[in-house]
C-alpha positions in Angstrom: 58.7 -17.5 -61.0 58.9 -20.9 -59.8 61.5 -21.6 -62.6 64.8 -20.0 -61.7 65.7 -19.2 -58.0 66.1 -15.4 -57.3 68.3 -15.9 -54.5 70.8 -18.5 -55.2 73.5 -17.1 -57.4 77.4 -16.7 -56.8 78.5 -13.1 -55.5 81.3 -11.7 -57.5 81.8 -11.6 -61.6 79.3 -14.4 -62.2 76.5 -13.0 -60.1 73.4 -13.3 -62.2 75.0 -15.6 -64.8 74.8 -18.7 -63.0 71.5 -19.5 -61.7 70.0 -22.5 -59.8 66.7 -24.5 -60.9 63.8 -23.8 -58.4 62.3 -26.7 -56.0 59.7 -28.1 -58.4 60.9 -27.0 -61.7 61.6 -29.4 -64.6 62.8 -29.0 -68.3 60.6 -30.1 -71.0 61.5 -31.9 -74.2 61.9 -28.6 -76.0 64.7 -27.3 -73.3 62.1 -24.8 -71.6 61.5 -24.7 -67.9 58.2 -25.4 -66.3 56.7 -25.0 -63.1 53.7 -27.0 -61.6 50.3 -25.5 -61.0 47.2 -27.2 -59.4 43.8 -26.6 -61.4 41.1 -24.3 -59.9 37.3 -24.3 -61.1 34.8 -21.9 -59.8 36.8 -21.0 -56.9 37.4 -24.5 -55.9 40.8 -26.6 -56.2 40.5 -29.7 -58.3 43.1 -32.7 -58.0 43.8 -34.5 -61.1 45.4 -38.0 -62.0 47.6 -39.5 -64.8 46.4 -42.9 -66.0 49.2 -45.2 -65.9 47.3 -48.3 -67.0 43.9 -48.0 -68.3 42.7 -51.4 -67.5 39.1 -52.1 -68.5 37.9 -48.3 -68.2 37.5 -46.1 -71.3 40.7 -44.0 -70.2 43.7 -43.7 -72.4 46.9 -44.1 -71.3 48.6 -40.8 -69.9 45.2 -39.1 -70.1 44.8 -36.4 -67.1 41.2 -36.7 -65.6 39.7 -35.5 -62.4 40.4 -37.6 -59.4 36.7 -37.6 -58.3 35.7 -38.9 -61.8 38.6 -41.5 -61.8 37.2 -42.7 -58.4 33.8 -43.1 -59.5 34.9 -45.2 -62.5 36.9 -47.5 -60.2 34.1 -47.9 -57.9 31.9 -49.1 -60.8 34.5 -51.4 -61.9 34.9 -52.9 -58.5 31.3 -54.2 -58.7 32.0 -56.2 -61.7 33.7 -59.6 -60.8 37.3 -60.0 -62.1 37.2 -56.7 -63.8 40.6 -55.1 -64.3 41.0 -51.8 -62.5 42.9 -48.7 -64.0 46.0 -47.6 -62.2 46.9 -43.7 -61.9 49.3 -41.4 -59.9 48.6 -37.8 -58.6 49.6 -35.2 -61.3 50.0 -31.2 -61.9 49.7 -28.9 -64.7 53.3 -27.8 -65.9 53.3 -24.6 -67.6 56.1 -22.6 -69.5 56.6 -18.9 -68.8 54.4 -17.8 -71.8 51.6 -20.2 -71.3 51.0 -19.0 -67.5 50.6 -15.2 -69.0 47.1 -15.9 -70.2 45.7 -17.4 -66.7 45.4 -16.0 -63.5 47.5 -18.0 -60.7 46.8 -17.8 -57.0 49.5 -18.1 -54.3 49.7 -21.1 -52.3 49.1 -19.7 -49.1 45.8 -18.4 -50.2 43.3 -19.4 -47.4 41.0 -22.6 -48.4 38.6 -24.7 -46.7 38.4 -28.4 -46.2 36.9 -28.7 -49.4 39.4 -27.2 -51.4 37.4 -23.6 -51.9 38.5 -20.4 -51.5 37.6 -18.5 -48.2 38.0 -14.9 -49.1 36.0 -13.6 -52.4 39.2 -11.6 -53.5 42.2 -13.6 -53.6 45.8 -12.3 -54.3 47.0 -13.7 -57.6 49.4 -13.1 -60.4 48.1 -11.9 -64.0 50.8 -11.7 -66.6 53.5 -11.1 -63.9 51.7 -8.4 -61.9 50.0 -9.1 -58.6 46.3 -8.4 -58.1 43.3 -9.0 -56.4 41.0 -11.1 -58.4 37.6 -12.4 -57.6 37.9 -16.1 -56.7 35.8 -17.6 -59.4 38.1 -16.0 -62.0 41.2 -17.8 -60.7 42.6 -20.7 -63.2 45.6 -22.2 -61.3 47.1 -22.0 -57.9 50.8 -22.5 -56.9 51.7 -26.1 -55.7 53.7 -24.8 -52.5 55.1 -21.8 -51.3 58.5 -22.9 -51.8 58.0 -23.2 -55.4 59.9 -19.6 -55.8 63.3 -20.8 -54.4 65.8 -23.3 -55.1 66.7 -26.4 -52.7 69.5 -24.6 -51.2 67.5 -21.5 -50.3 64.7 -23.8 -49.1 66.9 -25.1 -46.3 67.0 -21.7 -44.6 64.3 -21.2 -42.0 62.6 -17.9 -41.8 63.6 -17.1 -45.2 60.8 -14.6 -45.4 62.5 -12.5 -42.7 65.7 -12.3 -44.3 67.2 -9.7 -46.9 67.6 -11.3 -50.2 71.4 -10.4 -49.9 72.1 -12.1 -47.0 69.8 -15.0 -47.8 72.1 -15.5 -51.1 75.0 -15.6 -49.0 73.3 -18.2 -46.8 72.5 -20.5 -49.4 75.9 -20.2 -50.9 77.6 -20.9 -47.5 75.8 -23.9 -47.0 78.1 -25.5 -49.9 81.1 -24.8 -48.3 80.3 -26.2 -45.1 82.9 -28.8 -43.6 81.7 -32.3 -42.6 82.0 -32.4 -38.7 83.3 -35.4 -36.6 79.6 -35.7 -35.4 77.0 -33.9 -37.3 73.8 -32.9 -35.8 70.6 -32.3 -37.5 69.4 -28.7 -36.9 66.4 -28.1 -33.9 64.8 -25.5 -36.4 64.8 -27.0 -40.2 62.5 -26.4 -42.8 61.2 -30.0 -43.7 63.5 -30.4 -46.6 66.7 -31.8 -44.8 65.7 -35.5 -45.4 64.8 -35.1 -49.0 68.2 -33.3 -49.6 70.0 -36.1 -47.7 68.3 -38.6 -49.7 68.6 -36.9 -53.2 72.2 -36.3 -52.8 73.0 -40.0 -53.2 75.3 -39.4 -50.2 73.5 -42.1 -47.8 72.9 -45.7 -48.3 69.5 -46.3 -49.5 67.6 -49.7 -49.3 67.3 -51.1 -52.7 64.7 -53.9 -51.8 62.7 -54.9 -48.8 64.2 -57.6 -46.7 66.0 -58.6 -43.4 69.2 -57.3 -42.3 71.8 -60.6 -42.1 74.9 -58.8 -41.3 76.3 -55.2 -40.2 79.7 -54.2 -39.7 81.4 -50.8 -40.2 82.4 -51.7 -43.8 79.3 -53.4 -45.3 75.4 -54.3 -44.7 73.9 -57.6 -46.3 70.3 -57.6 -46.5 68.4 -61.0 -47.3 65.6 -59.8 -49.7 62.1 -61.1 -49.0 59.7 -58.7 -50.4 56.3 -59.4 -48.9 53.7 -60.1 -51.6 56.3 -60.2 -54.4 55.1 -61.1 -57.8 57.3 -64.2 -57.8 57.0 -66.3 -54.4 60.2 -68.3 -54.9 62.5 -65.2 -55.7 65.6 -65.1 -53.6 68.5 -62.8 -53.3 70.7 -60.9 -51.3 71.7 -57.2 -51.5 75.2 -56.3 -50.4 75.7 -52.8 -49.6 79.4 -51.6 -49.1 80.2 -48.5 -47.2 82.5 -45.9 -47.9 85.3 -45.5 -45.0 87.2 -42.3 -44.6 87.1 -41.4 -48.3 89.1 -38.1 -49.6 86.7 -35.7 -51.5 87.9 -33.3 -53.9 87.8 -30.7 -51.1 90.3 -32.7 -49.0 87.5 -33.4 -46.4 86.3 -36.9 -45.3 83.4 -39.1 -46.4 82.6 -41.8 -44.1 79.5 -44.1 -43.8 77.8 -45.0 -40.4 75.4 -48.2 -40.2 71.8 -47.0 -38.6 70.5 -50.7 -38.6 71.2 -53.6 -36.6 71.1 -57.5 -37.3 67.9 -58.9 -37.7 65.8 -55.5 -38.5 63.4 -55.4 -41.0 63.8 -52.8 -43.7 61.8 -51.6 -46.4 62.7 -50.2 -49.9 63.6 -46.5 -49.7 64.6 -46.7 -46.0 67.9 -45.2 -45.4 70.3 -47.9 -43.9 73.6 -45.6 -43.4 74.3 -42.2 -42.5 77.1 -40.4 -44.3 79.5 -37.7 -42.7 77.0 -34.9 -43.6 73.6 -36.6 -42.4 72.3 -37.4 -39.0 69.8 -40.3 -39.1 68.9 -39.5 -42.6 68.5 -35.6 -42.3 70.9 -33.2 -43.9 73.4 -31.9 -40.9 75.9 -29.4 -42.0 76.8 -28.1 -38.4 75.6 -28.1 -34.7 73.3 -26.6 -32.6 75.0 -24.2 -30.0 73.9 -22.1 -27.1 74.2 -18.5 -28.3 74.1 -15.1 -26.8 73.6 -11.8 -28.9 75.8 -9.4 -26.9 79.2 -7.6 -26.9 82.0 -8.8 -24.9 84.9 -6.7 -24.1 85.2 -5.7 -27.8 86.5 -9.0 -28.9 83.3 -9.7 -31.2 83.6 -6.2 -33.0 83.0 -6.2 -36.7 81.8 -9.8 -37.2 84.1 -11.5 -35.1 82.9 -14.4 -32.9 83.9 -15.6 -29.2 83.6 -19.2 -28.8 84.0 -21.2 -25.6 86.6 -23.8 -24.9 83.9 -26.3 -24.4 83.4 -26.5 -28.3 86.9 -27.4 -28.6 87.3 -29.7 -25.7 84.2 -31.8 -26.8 85.2 -31.7 -30.3 81.9 -30.4 -31.2 83.5 -28.4 -34.5 86.4 -30.7 -35.1 86.6 -32.1 -38.7 88.7 -34.6 -40.4 90.7 -33.6 -43.5 92.4 -35.9 -46.0 95.2 -35.1 -48.2 96.6 -36.8 -51.2 100.2 -36.7 -52.1 101.6 -38.7 -55.0 104.8 -39.4 -56.8 105.9 -41.0 -60.1 108.7 -43.0 -60.8 109.4 -42.5 -64.2 111.5 -44.1 -67.3 114.3 -41.2 -67.9 117.0 -40.9 -70.4 119.6 -41.8 -67.9 117.6 -44.8 -66.6 114.6 -45.6 -64.5 113.9 -44.1 -61.4 113.5 -46.2 -58.6 111.3 -46.4 -55.4 113.5 -47.5 -52.5 114.5 -47.1 -48.9 118.2 -46.6 -49.8 118.6 -43.1 -50.1 122.0 -41.1 -50.4 122.8 -38.9 -47.5 119.8 -39.3 -45.5 119.9 -40.4 -41.8 118.2 -43.5 -40.6 115.8 -41.7 -38.1 114.2 -39.9 -41.0 113.6 -43.4 -42.8 112.2 -44.8 -39.8 108.4 -44.9 -41.0 109.3 -46.4 -44.2 109.0 -50.1 -44.9 111.8 -51.9 -46.8 110.3 -50.9 -50.1 110.7 -47.3 -49.4 107.1 -46.4 -48.8 105.8 -45.2 -45.8 103.8 -47.6 -43.5 100.1 -47.2 -42.8 99.3 -45.6 -39.3 102.7 -43.7 -39.1 102.3 -40.3 -38.0 104.2 -37.8 -40.1 105.5 -34.1 -39.8 106.4 -31.7 -42.4 109.9 -32.6 -43.8 109.2 -36.2 -43.3 109.9 -38.7 -46.3 106.8 -40.4 -47.6 108.0 -42.3 -50.4 111.7 -42.6 -50.9 112.9 -42.4 -54.6 116.3 -42.1 -56.2 116.7 -40.7 -59.8 120.0 -41.3 -61.7 122.4 -38.4 -62.0 123.8 -37.1 -65.4 127.3 -38.6 -66.3 129.8 -35.9 -64.5 133.8 -36.0 -64.8 134.9 -38.4 -62.0 137.7 -37.8 -59.7 140.4 -40.4 -59.3 139.0 -41.5 -56.1 135.4 -41.7 -57.3 136.9 -43.8 -60.4 138.5 -46.2 -57.8 135.3 -46.5 -56.0 133.5 -47.0 -59.4 135.8 -50.1 -60.3 135.6 -51.4 -57.0 131.8 -51.2 -56.2 130.7 -51.4 -59.8 128.2 -49.1 -61.5 125.9 -48.2 -58.5 128.3 -46.0 -56.6 127.5 -42.1 -56.4 125.3 -42.1 -59.3 121.8 -41.5 -58.0 120.3 -38.4 -56.5 117.6 -38.0 -53.9 114.2 -37.2 -55.5 111.9 -38.5 -52.4 108.3 -37.2 -51.8 108.5 -35.1 -48.5 105.5 -34.2 -46.4 104.9 -30.6 -47.2 104.6 -27.6 -44.6 101.3 -27.5 -42.8 100.6 -31.0 -42.9 100.6 -33.0 -39.9 98.9 -36.4 -39.2 98.4 -40.0 -39.7 99.1 -42.0 -42.9 95.6 -44.0 -43.6 96.1 -45.4 -47.0 98.7 -46.1 -49.6 97.7 -46.8 -53.3 100.3 -48.1 -55.6 99.7 -48.1 -59.4 101.9 -50.0 -61.6 102.4 -49.9 -65.5 100.5 -53.0 -67.1 103.0 -55.6 -67.7 105.8 -54.7 -65.3 106.6 -56.6 -62.2 104.8 -55.6 -59.0 106.5 -54.7 -55.7 106.0 -56.7 -52.7 103.8 -53.9 -51.3 101.6 -53.8 -54.3 101.3 -57.4 -54.1 100.2 -57.4 -50.5 97.7 -54.6 -51.0 96.3 -56.5 -54.1 95.7 -59.8 -52.1 94.1 -57.8 -49.4 91.7 -56.4 -51.9 90.7 -60.0 -53.5 90.5 -61.4 -49.9 87.9 -58.8 -49.0 86.0 -59.6 -52.3 86.1 -63.3 -51.6 84.9 -62.6 -48.3 81.9 -60.7 -49.6 81.3 -63.4 -52.3 81.2 -66.4 -49.7 78.8 -64.2 -47.5 76.3 -63.8 -50.1 76.5 -67.3 -51.3 76.1 -68.5 -47.7 72.8 -66.3 -47.1 71.6 -67.4 -50.6 71.8 -71.3 -49.7 70.1 -70.7 -46.2 67.1 -68.8 -47.8 66.8 -71.7 -50.5 66.4 -74.0 -47.6 64.2 -71.7 -45.8 62.0 -71.6 -49.0 62.2 -75.2 -49.2 61.1 -75.9 -45.6 57.9 -73.8 -46.4 57.1 -75.9 -49.0 57.4 -79.1 -46.9 54.5 -78.2 -44.6 51.9 -81.1 -44.7 54.3 -83.5 -46.5 54.2 -87.2 -45.1 57.6 -88.8 -43.9 58.2 -92.0 -46.0 60.0 -94.0 -43.5 61.3 -94.0 -39.7 64.3 -92.0 -39.6 66.3 -89.6 -37.4 66.9 -85.9 -38.3 68.9 -83.2 -36.3 68.3 -85.3 -33.1 64.3 -85.6 -33.7 62.6 -89.3 -34.4 60.4 -89.2 -37.2 57.7 -92.1 -37.7 56.6 -93.0 -40.9 53.4 -91.2 -42.0 54.1 -88.5 -39.7 52.8 -85.4 -41.2 55.5 -82.2 -40.9 54.1 -79.2 -39.4 55.5 -75.5 -39.1 56.8 -76.2 -35.5 58.2 -79.5 -36.4 60.1 -78.1 -39.5 61.4 -75.2 -37.4 63.2 -77.8 -35.0 65.0 -79.2 -38.0 68.4 -77.6 -38.7 68.4 -76.2 -42.4 71.3 -77.8 -43.4 69.6 -81.1 -42.5 66.5 -80.6 -44.5 67.9 -82.5 -47.8 68.3 -85.7 -45.6 64.4 -85.7 -45.1 62.9 -89.0 -46.8 59.3 -88.3 -47.9 56.6 -89.4 -50.0 56.7 -88.6 -53.6 55.1 -85.3 -54.6 55.6 -84.4 -58.2 54.3 -81.0 -57.9 56.7 -80.4 -54.6 59.6 -81.9 -56.5 59.0 -79.5 -59.2 58.9 -76.4 -57.0 62.0 -77.4 -55.1 63.9 -77.9 -58.3 62.6 -74.5 -59.5 64.1 -72.9 -56.3 67.4 -74.8 -56.6 67.7 -73.9 -60.3 67.2 -70.2 -59.4 69.4 -70.0 -56.6 72.2 -72.0 -58.9 71.8 -69.3 -61.7 72.2 -66.2 -59.1 75.6 -68.0 -57.4 77.0 -68.7 -61.1 76.2 -65.1 -62.1 78.0 -63.8 -58.7 81.2 -65.9 -59.3 81.4 -64.7 -62.9 81.2 -61.2 -61.7 83.8 -61.8 -58.9 86.1 -63.4 -61.4 86.0 -60.4 -63.9 86.9 -58.2 -60.7 89.8 -60.0 -59.7 91.3 -60.3 -63.4 90.8 -56.7 -63.7 92.7 -56.1 -60.6 95.7 -58.3 -61.4 95.9 -56.8 -64.9 97.7 -53.6 -63.8 96.8 -50.0 -64.6 96.9 -47.8 -67.4 99.4 -45.0 -66.6 100.6 -42.3 -68.9 103.7 -43.1 -71.2 107.0 -43.1 -69.5 105.6 -43.7 -65.9 106.4 -47.1 -64.4 104.7 -46.7 -60.9 102.5 -44.1 -59.5 102.3 -44.0 -55.4 99.6 -42.2 -53.6 99.8 -41.6 -49.9 96.7 -40.3 -48.0 97.1 -38.4 -44.9 94.4 -37.8 -42.4 94.5 -34.8 -40.0 92.0 -33.8 -37.2 91.4 -30.0 -37.2 90.0 -28.5 -34.1 88.3 -25.0 -34.1 91.0 -22.6 -33.9 91.2 -18.8 -33.8 90.9 -17.4 -37.5 88.5 -20.0 -38.5 85.4 -18.7 -40.6 82.0 -19.9 -39.0 78.3 -19.0 -40.3 74.7 -19.4 -39.6 72.2 -20.1 -42.2 71.2 -16.6 -42.8 74.3 -15.0 -44.1 75.7 -14.2 -40.4 79.2 -15.3 -41.3 82.2 -14.5 -38.8 85.7 -15.3 -38.0 86.7 -16.6 -34.3 88.3 -14.0 -32.5 88.9 -15.6 -29.1 88.4 -18.9 -27.4 87.4 -18.2 -23.9 87.7 -20.7 -20.9 84.3 -22.0 -20.2 84.0 -20.5 -16.7 84.8 -16.9 -18.2 81.7 -16.9 -20.5 78.6 -15.4 -20.0 76.1 -17.6 -18.1 72.4 -17.9 -17.6 70.8 -17.5 -14.4 70.8 -21.0 -13.8 74.6 -21.3 -14.3 74.9 -22.8 -17.8 77.6 -21.0 -19.8 76.8 -19.8 -23.3 78.9 -21.6 -26.2 79.3 -18.5 -28.6 78.8 -14.9 -28.3 77.6 -13.1 -31.6 77.6 -9.1 -31.9 74.2 -7.6 -31.8 75.3 -5.1 -34.3 75.4 -7.4 -37.0 71.7 -7.8 -37.3 69.6 -4.4 -37.7 71.7 -3.1 -40.7 72.2 -6.3 -42.7 68.2 -7.3 -42.2 68.5 -10.8 -41.3 66.4 -11.0 -38.5 65.6 -15.0 -39.4 68.7 -15.9 -37.2 67.0 -14.2 -34.2 63.6 -16.1 -34.8 65.7 -19.2 -35.4 67.4 -18.6 -31.9 64.2 -18.1 -30.0 62.7 -21.1 -31.7 65.7 -23.3 -31.1 65.8 -22.5 -27.6 62.1 -23.5 -27.0 62.5 -26.6 -29.1 65.5 -27.8 -27.0 63.8 -27.3 -23.6 60.5 -29.1 -25.0 62.8 -31.8 -27.0 61.2 -31.0 -30.2 62.6 -30.9 -33.6 60.9 -27.9 -35.5 60.1 -27.6 -39.3 59.4 -24.3 -40.2 58.9 -24.2 -44.0 60.2 -21.1 -46.3 57.1 -18.3 -46.6 54.7 -20.8 -44.6 56.8 -20.7 -41.5 56.0 -20.8 -37.6 54.4 -17.2 -36.4 55.8 -15.0 -33.7 52.7 -15.7 -31.8 53.3 -19.6 -32.0 56.8 -18.9 -30.9 55.7 -17.1 -27.7 53.5 -19.9 -26.8 56.2 -22.4 -27.3 58.7 -20.5 -25.0 55.9 -20.0 -22.4 55.3 -23.8 -22.5 58.9 -24.3 -22.1 58.8 -22.2 -19.0 61.2 -19.4 -20.5 60.7 -15.7 -21.0 58.4 -15.0 -23.7 60.7 -11.9 -24.9 63.4 -14.6 -25.7 65.9 -12.6 -23.4 67.5 -12.9 -20.3 69.7 -10.9 -17.7 73.1 -12.9 -18.0 75.9 -13.1 -15.5 79.5 -12.2 -16.4 81.7 -15.3 -16.0 84.7 -13.3 -14.9 83.3 -10.9 -12.4 80.1 -12.8 -11.7 78.0 -9.7 -11.8 74.8 -9.2 -13.7 75.1 -7.6 -17.1 73.3 -4.1 -17.2 70.8 -5.3 -19.9 69.0 -8.2 -21.0 70.5 -10.5 -23.9 68.8 -12.5 -26.5 69.8 -16.3 -25.7 69.0 -19.4 -27.5 70.3 -22.4 -29.7 71.3 -21.1 -33.1 72.6 -23.7 -36.1 76.4 -22.9 -36.9 78.4 -24.5 -39.7 82.0 -24.5 -40.0 83.3 -23.4 -43.4 85.8 -24.7 -45.6 88.2 -21.4 -45.1 90.4 -22.8 -42.3 93.1 -20.8 -40.8 95.5 -24.0 -40.9 95.2 -24.0 -44.6 96.0 -20.3 -45.1 98.7 -19.8 -42.6 102.2 -19.5 -44.4 105.6 -18.5 -43.6 108.7 -17.9 -45.4 112.5 -17.3 -44.6 114.4 -18.2 -48.0 112.9 -20.2 -50.8 112.4 -20.4 -54.6 113.1 -17.2 -56.7 111.6 -16.2 -60.3 114.3 -16.9 -62.7 113.7 -13.6 -64.6 113.2 -10.9 -62.1 115.1 -12.8 -59.2 112.3 -11.7 -56.9 110.9 -14.2 -54.5 107.9 -16.5 -55.8 104.3 -15.4 -54.5 101.7 -17.9 -53.0 101.3 -20.6 -50.4 101.6 -23.2 -53.1 105.0 -21.9 -54.6 106.3 -21.4 -50.8 106.3 -17.7 -51.8 106.7 -14.3 -50.1 104.5 -11.7 -49.2 104.0 -8.8 -52.0 105.1 -5.4 -50.8 103.3 -3.3 -53.6 103.4 0.2 -54.8 101.0 1.5 -52.1 102.8 -0.3 -49.0 106.2 1.8 -50.5 104.1 5.0 -50.2 103.2 4.1 -46.8 107.1 3.5 -45.6 107.9 6.8 -47.6 105.3 8.6 -45.8 106.5 7.5 -42.4 110.3 8.2 -43.8 111.4 4.9 -43.0 114.2 4.7 -45.3 116.4 1.8 -44.1 113.5 -0.3 -44.0 112.4 0.5 -47.3 115.8 -0.2 -48.7 116.0 -3.6 -47.3 112.5 -4.3 -48.6 113.5 -3.2 -52.0 117.0 -4.8 -52.2 118.2 -7.6 -50.1 114.7 -8.8 -49.1 113.6 -8.9 -52.8 115.8 -8.9 -56.1 119.4 -8.0 -54.9 121.1 -11.1 -55.7 124.4 -10.7 -54.2 123.1 -8.5 -51.3 121.0 -11.2 -50.2 123.8 -13.7 -50.3 126.0 -11.4 -48.1 123.3 -10.6 -45.9 122.5 -14.4 -45.1 126.6 -14.8 -44.6 126.4 -11.8 -42.2 123.8 -13.4 -40.3 125.5 -16.7 -40.2 128.5 -15.3 -39.1 127.0 -13.1 -36.4 128.3 -9.6 -37.7 125.5 -7.0 -39.0 127.8 -5.4 -41.7 126.5 -5.6 -45.2 125.8 -3.2 -47.9 122.6 -3.4 -50.2 123.8 -3.5 -53.7 122.0 -3.1 -57.2 118.5 -4.3 -57.6 118.1 -7.2 -60.4 115.1 -5.2 -61.7 117.3 -2.4 -62.9 119.0 -5.1 -65.2 115.8 -6.4 -66.4 114.6 -2.8 -67.3 117.9 -2.0 -69.1 117.8 -5.3 -71.2 114.0 -4.4 -72.1 115.2 -1.2 -73.2 117.9 -2.6 -75.2 115.3 -5.1 -77.0 113.9 -1.8 -78.2 117.2 -0.7 -79.6 117.7 1.8 -76.9 121.3 1.5 -75.7 121.2 2.2 -71.9 124.4 1.9 -69.8 124.9 2.3 -66.2 127.8 4.4 -65.3 129.4 4.7 -62.2 130.6 8.5 -61.4 133.8 8.5 -59.0 132.9 10.8 -55.9 135.0 14.0 -55.8 137.4 14.7 -52.9 136.0 16.7 -50.2 138.3 18.8 -47.8 138.1 18.0 -44.2 135.9 21.4 -43.4 133.6 20.2 -46.4 134.6 22.7 -49.3 135.2 21.0 -52.7 138.5 21.4 -53.9 139.0 23.5 -56.8 140.4 21.9 -59.9 143.3 24.5 -60.0 144.6 23.2 -56.5 144.8 19.9 -57.9 147.8 21.0 -60.4 145.5 20.7 -63.5 146.0 24.4 -64.1 
């Protein structure tokens, strides 16, 4: 309880073997899982604090004391002058599973008054794992929070308490399969955990030190640090945050940062500076809020099928970016090194149109299956040359006819834009012109970042020095930044503001050893910081120029990144947060979708029969609440086990001017007539999952065959065929489809001669071919031979038959 989540575990063979830690659980130094509780004394909840620094009090460091007692001690010490106050932080009691068996532990949602005392005399509590009603003065601890029971992933499901555990399990697991969308949107109905997950995932850019934003663009944010009331008044510094742009993840999805701050904004430590591809203003955003109706629609949403409006495709609501990495190696072979080049034998120019002079595809090129991404030639083995080839070799030297095409081609199912090319060259070998250009670009970026940071530090240095000069006297008449200064003039804040920062060193002032010391101190600190930055920059540049560690025998590795936009299409899998998953069955024009009485077409139609048997009613409550929230312009947090009640949802619907039942009579978009009954309408949060139809679709005519059985390979990765198994054969036998069956078992599978003849027949345009003997028969015979069973296939000549169908007797043949 409160240690391992009872909901989040994989479906399938590992169910229950892989578990997740609950929200507040921690592992102690002995490796046991503990969960936090708050102390209860005499029916009242007592807050405790942990001493971080004892100050001049009698407390020990690390001691846990009651908050009220701690406050009394602090109040007494405050009365004394210059007393050092103790420092503490709020704390809980962490118990392991066997420690908590001794105590009575109340639930977090037990009603208490403002003093922290239990209202009811009997409180529902756990005693050695059993739930009992226990008098309030016998309670020892109380849970920290209702969501203490579940893991982080399950705590993101609103109305979890209304869902069956099996469906909640699917819901928490499917949130991990959500694809980052082009424009993510935070859920209208959340649980209040979204911002914690976003920040804790390390996916967003979080401000390290407070300051002012000096520079923002799509690639970087520079913050000038000026922490108010910092320990050191003259600390200067800048923080550079580099943003990730269109980076490929291991799931082939796209990670991209979008800045949330503007130049001149004041930012504090811990503030979110930039969103990632899965967050919206610092909140986790895995999908979109869409207007949904629960109703059948012409049979298209039978059995978990889903109907979506064309609007979702047109407005790119569920469009995601996918990035694929294709790589090729140039190796040192026995016959000589492989070469990356544009000069490929027997390849027409129009296929080479996207390659640069080194044979590598240019960034920004649109590629389709079959296009060359990187041209590579490999040396051929020595073959016997014909007299003509000998002559050519004598004339043109070694290079003629001795290389073969080994280029990287764009694989089937991938069509998109090349967004990046990375070239890794072996240490010590010469880099090509393209690799040098990429390296120079990287160094230029690093130098730009370094110069910007130095410039901001210099400006900050003069700003600090300017603040030191207030009240100083001018030593002699002078003109600075167009301002006349008389001898003896005292510098004021307003006067110094008019003087440009770079002109401050020109000021001639009366001697003041204290000021000179402070100015030198600031200058020394800034110089030290700039020197450290330059040293780091130099190291990075050297590492970049040095080359890469590649495996033995590899001269170069080239990686090409291709980005594709995937719109929502029929066959994609989508899901809500309650395990309500479905496949898109039909994309309907906007005008044909069912519409609300005010004419708004719904965006998605789900089948109402998917709710009662699965017992995930949370989705219905989410739909009602989402509808009210959308109309009222609210974002609702409904925490797990402590969520909003039905009555509150009804009152919100009433406040929004919507029917309290959450149902409406809809109009059919095709006929314009009213549907017979009311349907539940509202906003539901839908995610697009990683199982995309474009990645799974696959077709084959001819392709690779297995060497042993001579049957086509299986699977999309091998460009294989579909398996026609034992049971499928029975089905064709039951139908008596003899010729189809014969074809499938011979020429479409492992009859080597037959398939060659069939291909020939199709090419020539006649339909005359005879299936032969499947290779599997030979495999069987060889296996039996390996067991010392001599099996031979003997062909028997057919006996002659007389025209009227009677066998010819042997005597008639004259054999007596």
